[in-house]
C-alpha positions in Angstrom: 66.3 -2.3 9.0 64.9 0.3 6.5 64.6 -2.3 3.8 62.7 -4.6 6.2 60.3 -1.7 7.2 59.7 -0.8 3.5 59.0 -4.5 2.8 56.5 -4.7 5.7 54.7 -1.5 4.6 54.5 -2.8 1.0 53.0 -6.1 2.1 50.5 -4.3 4.3 49.5 -2.0 1.5 49.0 -4.9 -0.9 46.9 -6.7 1.8 44.7 -3.7 2.3 44.2 -3.2 -1.4 43.2 -6.9 -1.8 40.8 -6.6 1.1 39.2 -3.4 -0.4 38.9 -5.1 -3.8 37.3 -8.1 -2.1 34.8 -6.1 -0.3 34.0 -4.1 -3.3 33.4 -7.3 -5.2 31.1 -8.5 -2.5 29.1 -5.2 -2.5 28.7 -5.4 -6.3 27.4 -8.9 -6.0 24.8 -7.9 -3.5 21.3 -7.9 -4.9 19.8 -4.4 -5.1 16.0 -4.2 -4.7 13.9 -1.0 -5.0 10.6 -0.6 -3.1 8.6 2.3 -4.6 5.6 3.2 -2.4 2.7 5.5 -3.0 3.7 7.6 -0.1 5.6 7.4 3.2 3.0 9.7 4.9 0.7 6.8 5.7 1.0 4.3 8.5 -0.1 1.5 6.1 3.0 2.1 3.9 5.3 2.7 6.8 4.3 -0.8 8.0 4.8 -2.2 4.6 8.3 -0.6 4.5 9.2 -2.1 7.8 8.3 -5.6 6.7 10.4 -5.1 3.6 13.4 -3.8 5.6 13.3 -6.8 7.9 13.3 -9.2 5.0 16.1 -7.3 3.3 18.2 -7.5 6.4 17.5 -11.2 6.9 18.4 -12.1 3.3 21.3 -9.7 3.0 20.0 -7.6 0.1 20.4 -3.9 -0.5 17.0 -2.2 -0.3 16.2 1.2 -1.7 12.9 2.7 -0.6 11.5 5.8 -2.3 8.0 7.4 -2.6 6.3 10.6 -3.6 5.1 12.9 -0.9 1.4 12.4 -1.8 -0.4 9.2 -2.9 -2.0 11.1 -5.9 1.5 12.1 -7.4 1.7 9.6 -10.2 4.1 11.6 -12.2 6.6 11.7 -9.4 6.3 7.9 -8.9 6.9 7.4 -12.6 10.0 9.6 -12.4 11.3 7.6 -9.4 11.0 4.3 -11.4 12.7 5.7 -14.4 15.6 6.9 -12.2 15.9 3.5 -10.6 16.0 1.9 -14.0 19.0 4.1 -14.9 20.9 3.1 -11.7 20.4 -0.5 -12.6 18.5 -2.0 -9.6 18.0 -5.8 -9.9 14.2 -5.7 -9.2 11.5 -3.1 -8.6 8.6 -3.7 -6.1 5.9 -1.0 -6.6 2.6 0.0 -5.1 1.1 1.8 -8.1 -0.4 5.3 -7.6 -2.2 4.8 -10.9 -3.3 1.4 -12.2 -3.1 2.5 -15.8 -0.9 5.6 -15.5 2.2 3.7 -14.3 2.3 1.3 -17.3 4.8 3.3 -19.4 7.3 3.2 -16.5 6.8 -0.6 -16.1 7.3 -1.0 -19.8 10.7 0.7 -19.5 11.6 -1.7 -16.8 10.6 -4.6 -19.0 12.9 -3.2 -21.8 15.8 -3.1 -19.2 15.0 -6.7 -18.2 14.3 -5.6 -14.6 11.5 -7.7 -13.0 8.6 -5.7 -11.5 6.5 -7.0 -8.7 3.3 -5.2 -8.1 2.2 -4.7 -4.4 -1.1 -3.8 -2.8 -2.8 -2.2 -5.9 -3.2 -4.1 -9.2 -2.3 -2.5 -12.5 -4.8 -2.4 -15.3 -4.3 -6.0 -16.5 -6.2 -5.5 -19.8 -4.3 -2.4 -20.7 -1.0 -4.1 -19.8 -1.8 -7.1 -21.9 -2.7 -4.9 -24.9 0.6 -3.1 -24.7 2.7 -6.2 -24.0 3.7 -5.1 -20.5 4.6 -7.8 -18.1 4.8 -8.0 -14.3 6.1 -10.9 -12.3 3.4 -11.1 -9.7 0.8 -9.3 -7.7 1.1 -9.5 -3.9 -1.9 -8.1 -2.0 -5.4 -8.5 -0.6 -8.6 -9.0 -2.4 -10.0 -5.4 -2.0 -13.4 -6.4 -3.4 -13.7 -9.1 -0.7 -12.6 -6.6 1.9 -15.3 -4.1 0.9 -17.8 -6.9 0.8 -16.8 -8.0 4.3 -17.3 -4.3 5.5 -20.7 -4.2 3.8 -21.9 -7.5 5.3 -20.9 -6.3 8.8 -22.8 -3.0 8.2 -25.9 -5.1 7.2 -25.8 -6.8 10.5 -25.6 -3.8 12.7 -29.3 -3.1 12.9 -32.7 -4.0 11.6 -33.7 -0.4 11.5 -33.3 1.8 8.4 -29.7 3.0 8.0 -28.7 5.9 5.8 -25.1 5.4 4.7 -22.4 7.7 3.2 -19.2 6.6 1.6 -15.8 8.2 1.4 -14.1 6.9 -1.7 -10.4 6.7 -2.5 -9.0 8.1 -5.8 -11.6 7.5 -8.6 -10.3 5.2 -11.2 -7.8 3.4 -9.0 -8.2 -0.3 -8.6 -7.9 -0.4 -4.8 -10.5 2.1 -3.9 -12.9 1.1 -6.8 -12.9 -2.5 -5.7 -13.5 -1.7 -2.0 -16.3 0.6 -3.0 -17.8 -2.0 -5.4 -17.6 -4.8 -2.8 -19.3 -2.7 -0.1 -22.1 -1.4 -2.4 -22.9 -4.8 -3.8 -23.0 -6.4 -0.3 -25.4 -3.8 1.1 -27.7 -4.2 -1.8 -29.0 -7.4 -0.2 -30.1 -5.4 2.9 -33.5 -3.7 2.3 -33.0 -1.5 5.3 -29.8 0.1 4.1 -29.7 3.1 1.7 -26.6 4.9 0.3 -27.5 8.6 0.3 -24.1 10.0 -0.8 -20.7 8.7 -2.1 -17.7 11.2 -2.6 -14.0 10.9 -3.1 -11.6 12.1 -0.3 -8.4 10.9 -2.1 -7.2 8.6 0.8 -6.2 11.7 2.9 -7.2 12.6 6.4 -7.7 16.3 5.8 -9.9 15.5 2.8 -11.8 13.0 4.8 -12.5 15.7 7.4 -13.5 18.3 4.9 -15.8 16.0 2.8 -17.4 14.7 6.0 -18.0 18.1 7.4 -19.9 19.0 4.2 -21.8 15.6 4.2 -23.0 16.1 7.8 -24.4 19.5 7.0 -26.1 18.3 3.8 -27.4 15.0 5.4 -28.0 15.5 9.1 -29.7 12.1 9.4 -26.6 10.0 8.5 -26.4 6.7 10.4 -23.2 5.1 9.1 -20.0 6.0 7.2 -17.9 3.6 5.2 -14.4 5.1 4.5 -12.3 3.2 1.9 -9.2 3.7 4.2 -8.6 4.5 7.8 -7.0 7.9 7.2 -10.3 9.1 5.7 -12.2 7.3 8.5 -10.2 9.1 11.1 -10.8 12.5 9.4 -14.5 11.7 9.2 -14.5 10.8 12.9 -13.0 14.2 13.7 -15.6 16.0 11.6 -18.4 14.0 13.2 -17.0 14.7 16.7 -16.8 18.4 15.9 -20.5 18.2 14.9 -21.4 16.5 18.2 -22.7 13.4 16.5 -20.2 10.7 17.3 -22.8 8.9 19.4 -25.2 8.8 16.5 -23.0 7.9 13.5 -21.0 4.7 13.2 -17.8 4.6 11.1 -16.2 1.6 9.3 -12.7 2.1 7.9 -10.3 -0.1 6.0 -6.6 -1.1 6.7 -6.8 -1.4 10.6 -3.8 0.9 11.1 -2.7 1.3 14.8 -4.5 4.5 15.4 -7.8 3.2 14.0 -7.5 0.1 16.2 -7.1 2.4 19.2 -10.2 4.4 18.2 -12.1 1.1 17.8 -11.1 0.1 21.3 -12.4 3.5 22.6 -15.6 3.0 20.7 -15.2 6.0 18.4 -14.8 3.8 15.3 -17.1 0.8 14.7 -14.7 -1.5 12.7 -12.0 -1.7 10.1 -10.7 -4.3 7.6 -7.1 -5.5 8.3 -4.7 -6.2 5.4 -1.3 -6.9 7.1 1.0 -4.6 5.1 4.2 -5.7 6.8 3.5 -9.2 5.3 3.2 -7.6 2.0 6.6 -6.0 2.5 8.2 -9.2 3.6 6.8 -11.2 0.7 7.7 -8.6 -1.8 11.4 -8.8 -1.0 11.5 -12.6 -0.7 9.9 -13.0 -4.1 11.9 -10.3 -5.7 15.0 -12.3 -4.7 13.5 -15.4 -6.3 12.7 -13.4 -9.5 16.2 -12.0 -9.8 17.5 -15.6 -9.6 15.4 -16.4 -12.6 13.0 -18.7 -10.9 9.2 -18.8 -11.4 6.8 -17.5 -8.8 3.0 -17.5 -8.6 1.2 -14.7 -10.6 -0.9 -13.9 -7.5 0.3 -14.1 -3.9 -2.8 -13.3 -1.6 -2.6 -11.5 1.7 -5.4 -12.4 4.1 -8.0 -9.9 5.2 -10.0 -9.8 8.4 -12.6 -7.7 10.2 -11.4 -5.9 13.3 -14.1 -4.9 15.8 -14.0 -3.9 19.5 -14.7 -7.7 20.3 
């Protein structure tokens, strides 16, 4: 009886060990993809993360999501990427905090044969080419066209003279620079529109409030604000509301995050440009899987943009 019990226990132990080894082998074979965002303190990037998580679950891949606390912390984002390279992820999807500054980290990923997919914000393609740095694809909206769409909408708001101020993103970053350029070039064709001030607010709501507070005092006759993202637009809205001028100044944002959409419904914001960040996240994961498999994917995967108004 004792011999039989020992035999049963031994067989059970061997079975459990084999089962553990099989599971361990399955885990090691699972594709591991890193998603490195600019920040997780923004509804836009939270939506992007959700889209990536849904795709990762659907395709049974391991997803690692990391981000600096603030969008402007390029050094932290570089450090995150370098650490992920050390842990040997299979692919890196990144929304660059700096179009040029992040190139050394991408170069290290190239050296480690880890494919890099760029999301939302383009890297400096000329600088990358000069340094022999390669990325698999860019997944994102045409920020220039988005800015142009906002400018054309502003041009159709009134036949009267409009004095406009702009809240920029981080100077030198592709996303904000192209939105700014698209908007300013679009309004140039309207003789009744004059841009009287343009200042950075670094994508942040608090800075949008502070910059707008100063602009309202310096230019009491402002008619329209174009903010290069919705967080700055919401900060500007609060400053304008505090100054008692919300009925006189129209505000156009960019990203069409949920809170901005609600303020558009209420009539506090005039419009915003939608980019569909969850779609970016989904496509990032799906194409990262293809890249890990060694297959070719398009160099540019566009995400549609559209104007959101109360109508």
